[in-house]
C-alpha positions in Angstrom: 23.3 -2.5 -10.1 22.3 -2.0 -6.5 20.0 -4.6 -4.9 16.4 -3.5 -4.1 15.7 -2.3 -0.6 12.7 -4.6 -0.4 12.2 -7.8 -2.4 9.1 -9.9 -2.1 8.6 -13.3 -3.9 5.6 -15.5 -3.7 4.0 -14.0 -0.6 1.0 -15.9 0.5 -1.4 -15.2 3.4 -4.0 -17.8 4.6 -6.5 -17.1 7.3 -8.5 -19.9 9.1 -12.2 -19.2 9.0 -15.3 -21.1 9.9 -15.8 -22.5 6.4 -12.2 -23.4 5.8 -9.2 -21.3 4.8 -9.4 -17.9 3.4 -6.7 -17.6 0.7 -6.4 -13.8 1.2 -3.1 -13.2 -0.6 -1.7 -15.6 -3.2 1.8 -15.6 -4.6 2.6 -11.9 -5.1 6.0 -10.6 -6.2 7.4 -7.0 -6.2 10.7 -5.1 -5.7 11.2 -1.6 -4.3 14.3 0.5 -4.6 15.4 3.3 -2.3 13.6 6.6 -3.1 10.9 4.9 -5.1 7.1 5.0 -4.5 5.1 1.9 -5.2 1.3 2.3 -5.3 -0.7 -0.9 -4.6 -4.3 -0.4 -6.0 -7.4 -2.4 -6.1 -10.9 -2.8 -4.6 -11.6 -3.2 -0.9 -10.9 -6.7 0.2 -8.2 -7.4 -2.4 -5.5 -8.0 0.2 -3.6 -4.7 0.1 -3.6 -4.0 3.8 -2.8 -7.6 4.7 0.2 -7.4 2.5 1.5 -4.3 4.3 0.8 -5.9 7.7 2.7 -9.0 6.6 5.8 -6.9 5.7 5.7 -5.2 9.1 5.2 -8.5 11.0 1.8 -7.4 12.4 -0.5 -10.2 11.3 -2.4 -12.1 14.0 -1.0 -15.3 15.4 -3.5 -17.6 13.7 -2.8 -16.1 10.2 -0.2 -18.0 8.2 2.3 -16.1 6.2 4.7 -17.8 3.7 7.1 -16.5 1.1 10.0 -17.9 -0.9 11.7 -14.5 -0.4 10.9 -11.5 1.7 14.0 -9.4 2.4 14.5 -5.9 3.6 18.0 -4.6 2.9 19.4 -8.2 3.2 17.3 -9.1 6.3 15.1 -12.1 5.8 11.8 -11.1 7.2 10.4 -14.6 7.0 12.9 -15.8 9.6 13.1 -12.6 11.7 12.1 -13.1 15.3 10.0 -10.7 17.4 13.1 -8.9 18.7 14.5 -8.3 15.2 11.1 -7.0 14.0 10.7 -4.7 17.0 14.1 -3.3 16.2 13.1 -2.6 12.6 9.6 -1.3 13.2 9.6 2.4 13.9 13.3 2.7 13.1 14.1 1.5 9.6 10.5 0.6 8.6 7.5 2.7 9.6 3.8 2.6 8.9 1.1 5.2 8.6 -2.3 3.6 9.3 -5.6 4.4 7.7 -7.4 5.9 10.7 -5.2 7.9 13.1 -7.9 8.1 15.8 -7.7 4.4 16.3 -3.9 4.2 15.9 -3.0 7.0 18.3 -3.3 6.1 22.0 -6.0 8.3 23.6 -4.4 8.0 27.0 -1.1 9.6 26.1 -0.2 13.1 24.8 1.0 13.7 21.3 4.5 14.5 22.7 4.8 11.2 24.5 3.8 9.2 21.5 6.1 11.1 19.2 9.1 10.8 21.4 8.7 7.1 22.2 10.2 5.8 19.0 13.2 8.0 19.2 13.9 7.2 22.8 13.5 3.5 22.1 15.7 3.3 18.9 18.2 6.0 19.4 20.6 6.8 22.3 19.2 10.3 22.9 17.8 12.1 25.9 14.3 13.5 26.4 15.2 17.0 25.5 16.7 15.9 22.2 13.6 13.7 21.5 11.3 16.7 22.3 13.3 19.0 20.0 13.0 16.4 17.2 9.3 16.0 17.7 8.8 19.8 17.5 11.0 19.9 14.3 8.9 17.2 12.6 5.5 18.7 13.6 6.7 21.9 12.0 7.9 20.0 8.9 4.5 18.4 8.4 2.8 21.8 8.6 1.5 21.9 12.1 1.5 25.4 13.6 2.3 26.1 17.3 4.1 22.8 17.3 5.5 23.0 20.8 2.1 23.5 22.4 0.7 20.5 20.5 3.0 18.2 22.4 0.8 18.5 25.5 -2.4 17.8 23.7 -4.3 14.5 23.4 -5.4 13.0 20.0 -9.1 13.9 20.6 -8.1 17.5 20.8 -6.9 17.6 17.2 -8.8 17.5 13.9 -8.6 14.6 11.5 -6.1 16.4 9.3 -3.8 17.3 12.2 -4.0 13.7 13.6 -2.9 12.4 10.2 0.0 14.8 10.1 1.0 13.7 13.6 1.0 10.1 12.3 3.3 11.1 9.5 5.6 12.9 11.9 5.6 9.9 14.2 6.6 7.6 11.3 9.5 10.0 10.4 11.0 10.3 13.9 13.8 7.9 13.2 14.2 8.7 9.4 13.1 5.3 8.2 14.3 3.9 4.9 10.8 2.5 4.1 7.4 4.0 4.9 4.1 2.1 4.3 1.1 4.3 4.0 -2.2 2.4 4.2 -4.8 4.6 2.6 -3.6 7.6 4.8 -6.1 10.1 3.3 -9.4 8.0 3.3 -10.9 9.8 6.3 -10.0 13.3 5.2 -11.7 15.8 2.9 -10.4 16.4 -0.6 -8.4 19.5 0.1 -6.6 17.9 3.1 -6.0 14.7 1.1 -4.1 16.7 -1.6 -2.0 18.4 1.1 -1.1 15.2 2.9 -0.2 13.3 -0.3 2.0 16.2 -1.5 3.6 16.3 2.0 4.4 12.5 1.9 5.9 12.7 -1.6 8.0 15.8 -0.8 9.3 14.3 2.4 10.0 11.0 0.7 12.2 12.7 -1.9 13.9 14.9 0.6 14.9 12.0 2.8 15.3 9.4 -0.1 12.8 7.1 1.5 11.1 4.2 -0.3 7.3 4.3 0.1 4.5 1.8 -0.4 1.2 3.7 -0.8 -1.9 1.6 -0.6 -5.0 3.2 -2.1 -8.0 2.6 -4.3 -7.8 6.1 -5.8 -6.2 6.0 -9.2 -6.2 9.7 -9.4 -3.8 9.7 -6.4 -1.6 7.0 -8.1 -1.2 9.0 -11.2 0.2 11.9 -9.3 2.7 10.2 -7.0 3.6 6.7 -8.2 6.9 5.5 -9.8 5.6 1.9 -9.9 2.1 0.5 -9.8 0.9 -2.9 -8.6 -2.8 -3.7 -9.4 -4.2 -6.2 -7.0 -7.4 -8.2 -7.4 -8.7 -11.0 -5.2 -5.4 -11.5 -3.5 -3.3 -11.6 -6.6 -1.2 -9.0 -8.5 -2.8 -9.0 -11.9 -0.6 -6.2 -13.4 2.7 -4.5 -12.3 4.8 -1.9 -14.1 5.9 1.7 -14.1 3.2 4.3 -13.7 3.6 5.3 -17.3 3.2 1.7 -18.5 0.1 0.9 -16.4 -1.7 4.2 -17.2 -0.8 4.6 -20.8 -0.6 0.9 -21.9 -2.8 -1.1 -19.4 -2.9 -4.7 -20.4 -5.1 -6.6 -17.9 -8.9 -6.3 -18.3 -9.3 -5.4 -14.7 -6.8 -2.5 -14.9 -8.6 -1.2 -18.0 -11.9 -1.5 -16.1 -10.5 0.6 -13.2 -9.2 3.3 -15.5 -12.6 3.5 -17.2 -14.1 4.3 -13.8 -12.3 7.6 -13.4 -12.7 10.8 -15.3 -9.7 11.8 -17.5 -8.9 15.5 -17.8 -9.4 16.7 -21.4 -11.1 13.4 -22.5 -14.1 12.8 -20.3 -17.0 15.2 -21.1 -19.0 16.9 -18.4 -22.0 14.8 -17.5 -20.7 11.7 -19.3 -21.3 8.3 -17.7 -18.2 6.7 -16.3 -17.4 3.1 -16.7 -18.3 0.3 -14.2 -17.1 -3.2 -13.4 -20.1 -5.5 -13.0 -20.3 -8.3 -10.5 -18.5 -8.9 -7.2 -15.1 -10.2 -6.0 -15.2 -14.0 -5.8 -15.2 -15.9 -2.5 -11.6 -16.7 -1.6 -12.4 -19.4 1.0 -11.3 -22.9 -0.1 -9.0 -21.8 -2.9 -9.3 -20.2 -6.3 -8.5 -21.8 -9.6 -7.9 -20.0 -12.9 -8.4 -16.3 -13.3 -10.4 -14.8 -10.4 -11.6 -12.0 -12.6 -13.2 -14.2 -15.3 -16.8 -13.9 -14.0 -16.6 -10.1 -14.4 -14.5 -10.0 -17.6 -16.0 -9.3 -21.1 -13.1 -11.3 -22.7 -13.2 -14.5 -20.7 -12.8 -17.8 -22.5 -12.7 -21.4 -21.4 -8.9 -21.3 -20.9 -9.5 -18.7 -18.1 -10.5 -21.6 -15.8 -7.0 -23.0 -16.0 -3.6 -21.8 -14.8 -3.0 -18.2 -16.0 0.4 -17.4 -17.6 2.5 -14.3 -16.8 2.9 -12.0 -19.8 5.7 -9.4 -20.1 5.0 -7.0 -22.9 7.9 -4.6 -21.9 10.7 -4.4 -19.4 9.4 -4.4 -15.9 5.8 -4.6 -17.1 4.0 -7.8 -16.3 0.4 -9.0 -16.3 -1.5 -12.2 -15.8 -4.0 -13.1 -18.6 -4.5 -15.9 -21.1 -4.6 -13.3 -23.8 -1.2 -12.0 -24.9 -2.5 -8.5 -25.3 -4.9 -8.8 -22.4 -7.9 -7.5 -24.3 -8.8 -9.6 -27.4 -12.5 -9.8 -28.2 -13.7 -13.3 -27.2 -16.8 -15.1 -26.3 -17.8 -14.5 -22.7 -17.8 -17.6 -20.5 -20.6 -17.6 -18.0 
């Protein structure tokens, strides 16, 4: 069996803050094969974006990142120096950021920014880089592509800027793309177009993709694997079919109750909610971080939480073997 393109074991991210240390990400594990799409879902502040920045080596200097294993195609990312990471970023690994207007440089034209990665990582001339930029702008659905090269980011709409970001990420045909909530700032119609575009291009180029989102409707349409993140931990991982059709962790079940299901949710029906707030992660977290919001919490939830494996490649963290036994709530 081929080794995963990306393998992460026990990734932890700690951030020094005024009141101590923020344990933002704690001991997460996942694998990703070539051509697969992994969706990381969870509430804002759960550590999704920090995880992606850790993989790309883009965390701030004061932030501490540790992992027992973090390998990209055999390259140890925990030991990679800045030169190695610069060679990987934009070439074999690329990232599509959440807000293109703050990611694109307002002082340079679209053409300059698109061509930069190819000129840096490939032995090509400016004419070849320009032709590649036009080709990819057309591929992502931008009309009059050649004329767009001389425009600046502020001259494009939000949807066009996001398409430019996708084209920029694809310039060197990377093996891995990380898309950090790439449709958040767009209207619903454009969101669907961008997501379909990403999925189609990923299949066409056999790229692995990590899609970070809080929209389970999106996940249901595009994911091969799903990782549910809460308060810096992965509380459930598995295939899309396993997580959607047989969710085991109470948090996953709560998220699924919050979205309407075609053919099941009646018009005007009240959707589910998850009461409470995410716990404070400064100074360490013991036990299950979801226990103060969980209807099935018991005294054992204050202690170490075991990993359960109900099926192949399906894991969740809960003291209950089925993840949802009725139990007396612990305040």
